[in-house]
C-alpha positions in Angstrom: 24.5 -3.8 -13.5 20.8 -2.6 -14.2 19.3 -3.9 -17.6 17.4 -0.6 -17.8 15.2 -0.4 -21.0 14.3 3.4 -22.3 10.6 2.0 -22.7 9.5 -0.8 -20.3 8.1 -3.4 -22.1 4.6 -4.4 -21.7 3.4 -7.8 -21.1 -0.4 -8.8 -20.6 -0.1 -12.7 -20.1 1.6 -14.8 -17.9 3.4 -16.7 -20.5 5.1 -13.4 -22.0 5.9 -12.6 -18.3 7.7 -15.7 -17.5 9.4 -15.6 -21.1 11.0 -12.0 -20.2 12.2 -13.2 -16.9 13.7 -15.9 -18.0 15.4 -14.0 -20.6 16.8 -11.7 -17.8 17.8 -14.3 -15.7 19.5 -16.5 -18.4 21.7 -12.8 -19.0 21.9 -11.9 -15.7 22.4 -15.1 -13.1 23.5 -13.0 -10.4 21.2 -10.2 -10.9 18.2 -9.5 -8.4 14.5 -8.7 -9.5 12.4 -6.3 -8.0 8.5 -6.1 -7.7 6.5 -3.0 -7.6 2.7 -4.7 -7.1 -0.1 -1.6 -7.9 -3.6 -1.0 -9.0 -2.3 1.4 -11.7 -3.1 5.3 -12.1 0.4 5.8 -10.8 1.6 9.1 -8.9 4.9 10.0 -7.3 4.2 7.5 -4.5 4.6 4.4 -6.7 7.7 6.0 -8.7 9.4 6.3 -5.5 8.9 2.7 -4.9 9.9 1.9 -8.5 13.4 4.0 -8.3 13.9 2.1 -4.9 13.4 -1.3 -6.7 15.4 0.4 -9.5 18.5 1.1 -7.4 18.7 -1.9 -5.6 18.2 -4.7 -8.2 19.0 -5.3 -11.8 15.6 -5.9 -12.9 12.5 -4.3 -11.9 8.7 -5.3 -12.8 5.7 -3.4 -12.2 2.4 -5.2 -11.9 -0.8 -3.1 -12.7 -3.8 -5.0 -11.9 -7.4 -3.6 -10.3 -7.9 -6.5 -8.1 -11.9 -7.4 -8.1 -11.4 -9.4 -4.8 -10.4 -6.6 -2.7 -13.5 -4.8 -3.4 -16.3 -5.1 -1.5 -19.9 -5.1 -3.1 -20.2 -1.4 -2.8 -17.0 -0.4 -3.0 -15.6 1.4 -5.9 -14.3 -1.3 -8.5 -15.6 0.1 -11.6 -14.8 3.5 -10.7 -11.4 3.2 -9.6 -9.5 5.4 -11.7 -7.5 4.0 -14.7 -4.9 5.4 -17.2 -2.2 3.1 -19.2 -0.9 5.9 -20.9 0.0 7.7 -17.6 0.9 4.7 -15.8 3.8 3.6 -18.8 4.8 7.2 -18.9 5.7 7.2 -14.8 7.1 3.7 -14.7 9.4 4.6 -18.0 10.6 7.9 -15.9 11.2 5.8 -12.7 13.4 2.9 -14.2 10.8 0.1 -14.5 12.0 -2.5 -16.9 8.9 -4.8 -17.6 5.0 -3.8 -16.9 3.0 -6.7 -15.9 -0.8 -5.6 -17.2 -2.9 -8.4 -16.9 -6.8 -8.9 -17.3 -9.0 -10.3 -14.7 -9.4 -13.5 -16.7 -5.6 -13.9 -17.0 -5.3 -13.5 -13.4 -8.2 -15.3 -12.6 -9.3 -17.8 -15.5 -11.9 -19.2 -13.2 -13.2 -18.5 -9.7 -10.4 -19.1 -7.0 -11.6 -22.2 -4.6 -8.5 -21.4 -2.6 -8.4 -18.5 0.1 -5.5 -16.9 2.1 -6.9 -15.6 5.2 -4.9 -13.9 8.2 -6.0 -13.5 11.7 -4.6 -10.8 14.4 -3.5 -8.1 12.1 -6.9 -8.0 9.4 -9.5 -7.6 12.1 -8.8 -4.2 13.0 -8.3 -0.8 11.2 -9.7 -1.2 7.6 -10.2 -5.1 8.4 -12.9 -3.8 10.5 -15.3 -1.9 7.8 -13.8 -3.8 4.8 -14.6 -7.7 5.6 -12.7 -9.9 2.8 -10.7 -7.0 1.7 -7.3 -8.4 3.0 -8.0 -11.9 2.1 -8.1 -10.5 -1.6 -5.0 -8.8 -1.0 -3.6 -12.0 0.0 -4.1 -14.0 -2.6 -3.5 -11.5 -5.3 0.1 -10.8 -4.0 0.9 -14.4 -3.2 0.1 -15.1 -7.0 2.3 -12.2 -8.1 5.1 -13.5 -5.7 4.9 -16.9 -7.3 4.4 -15.6 -10.8 7.5 -12.9 -10.8 9.7 -14.8 -8.0 11.1 -11.6 -7.0 14.1 -11.3 -4.7 12.4 -8.1 -3.1 9.0 -6.6 -3.2 8.3 -2.8 -2.4 5.2 -1.8 -0.5 4.4 2.1 0.9 3.6 2.5 4.6 0.8 4.7 3.7 -1.3 1.6 4.1 0.7 0.2 6.7 -2.0 -2.2 7.9 -1.5 -4.3 3.8 2.7 -3.8 4.7 2.0 -5.6 8.0 -0.4 -8.4 6.3 2.0 -9.1 3.5 4.9 -9.2 5.7 3.3 -11.7 8.0 1.9 -14.1 5.1 5.4 -14.3 3.7 7.1 -15.0 7.0 4.1 -17.6 8.0 4.3 -19.0 4.5 8.0 -18.9 4.0 8.1 -16.8 0.9 12.0 -16.2 -0.1 11.0 -12.7 -0.7 12.3 -9.5 1.0 9.7 -7.1 2.0 10.9 -3.6 1.6 8.5 -1.0 3.2 8.9 2.7 1.7 8.0 5.9 3.4 4.5 8.2 2.5 5.0 10.4 -0.2 2.7 13.4 0.3 1.9 16.1 -1.9 2.7 19.3 -1.0 0.1 20.4 0.9 0.7 17.7 3.3 -2.1 15.2 1.8 -0.8 11.6 1.4 -0.6 10.6 -2.2 -3.1 8.2 -3.3 -5.2 7.4 -6.8 -8.4 8.2 -5.1 -7.1 11.8 -4.2 -8.5 12.6 -7.8 -12.1 11.8 -6.8 -12.1 15.2 -3.9 -13.5 18.1 -4.9 -11.7 21.4 -4.2 -13.5 21.5 -0.8 -13.1 18.0 0.2 -9.3 18.0 -0.3 -8.9 21.3 1.5 -10.6 19.7 4.4 -8.8 16.4 4.0 -5.8 18.4 4.7 -6.4 18.0 8.2 -5.3 14.4 8.2 -1.6 15.4 7.7 -2.1 18.4 9.7 -3.2 16.3 12.6 -1.0 13.4 12.6 2.3 15.9 12.4 0.9 16.9 16.0 1.1 13.1 17.1 5.2 13.0 18.2 4.6 16.3 19.7 1.7 15.3 21.8 3.2 12.0 22.4 6.1 13.5 23.9 4.4 15.7 26.0 3.1 12.4 28.0 -0.3 11.4 25.9 -0.9 7.7 26.1 -2.7 6.0 23.2 -6.1 6.9 24.4 -5.5 10.4 24.8 -3.9 10.3 21.3 -6.8 9.1 19.7 -9.2 11.3 21.2 -6.9 14.4 20.2 -6.8 13.1 16.6 -10.6 12.2 16.5 -11.5 16.1 17.9 -9.6 17.7 15.7 -10.7 15.7 12.2 -14.3 16.4 13.4 -13.8 19.9 13.4 -13.9 19.5 9.7 -18.0 19.4 8.6 -17.2 17.2 5.3 -15.3 14.6 7.5 -17.0 11.2 8.1 -14.7 9.3 10.2 -14.1 5.4 10.0 -11.6 4.8 12.4 -9.2 6.6 14.5 -7.0 4.0 15.9 -3.5 3.8 18.2 -1.8 0.2 17.9 1.5 -1.3 18.1 3.6 -1.7 15.0 3.5 -4.5 13.2 1.2 -6.8 15.2 -1.7 -4.2 15.0 -2.3 -5.1 18.6 -4.6 -2.5 20.4 -3.3 0.3 22.7 -5.2 1.6 25.5 -3.0 2.8 28.5 0.3 4.4 28.9 2.2 1.6 30.0 1.2 -0.5 27.0 2.2 2.3 24.7 5.8 2.5 26.6 6.2 -1.3 26.4 5.1 -1.4 22.5 8.3 -1.0 20.0 6.4 1.3 17.8 3.1 2.7 17.7 0.9 3.2 14.6 -1.7 6.3 15.0 -3.8 5.2 12.0 -6.9 7.0 10.5 -9.7 6.5 7.6 -11.9 9.1 7.0 -14.1 9.5 4.2 -14.6 13.0 2.5 -18.0 12.6 0.2 -17.7 9.2 -1.5 -13.9 9.2 -0.9 -12.3 7.4 1.7 -8.7 8.5 2.8 -6.5 6.6 4.9 -3.2 8.1 6.7 -1.0 7.4 9.4 2.2 8.1 11.6 4.5 5.8 13.1 6.5 6.3 16.7 8.9 6.8 17.2 9.5 8.1 13.7 12.5 6.7 11.8 
């Protein structure tokens, strides 16, 4: 039975986190713990992860930490949106029991000398233009897994590459946690929910709708016989019609290996095909994707 609190407890130190988790484990020996790692500025996408965890576990931990190790020197670490009051309200509504909000000095009291690097799943897609990004993701998620020791951890499919990286890492390192993938949550307009959407001007946001609109047509094109190369070209052409769109990548890869696909035979043999895009509108970089066949 869930130990739901009307208002989630907020802890900011590792010692407090361990104390609260020890209390729960002592009171509910058979209860499971779910973890939802985030960088905060929560929206309905994050709330859906929290609700899923709350429905499947006795205790849900939300972590809110803007991890500097996964930002490059020219990226938006300083301007990444933060709003603790908003995060606490969303967490309470969605059923979180505990919010871990550490400082950078709490998570990294000194410069880490350990790195966690994956190959194969990190070189393409976002890894190609964000070198070191997934090393930073891997180390902070590993730290959170070690600190919380969750039974399940919940990640959204909007960042399908991140999900593939974390799943592979947990499998390779025998981390005793079930990685739970969760569907993309979209705004009413179709735009994939993201904390960075707040940066978009009205015109940028209007033009960004081309991403979901185009990806929505991918199953239709695939059913009509388009191979991976043709799918990429059709998606690229549609996005390029928007004058504010600056394409980082349009890719079709096997999922979850993220191996490139170029011809029809390869696409036919693949278990699932991920068509993924990263596009800048102004200074805001958005990602989106669709998985085939659809669940």
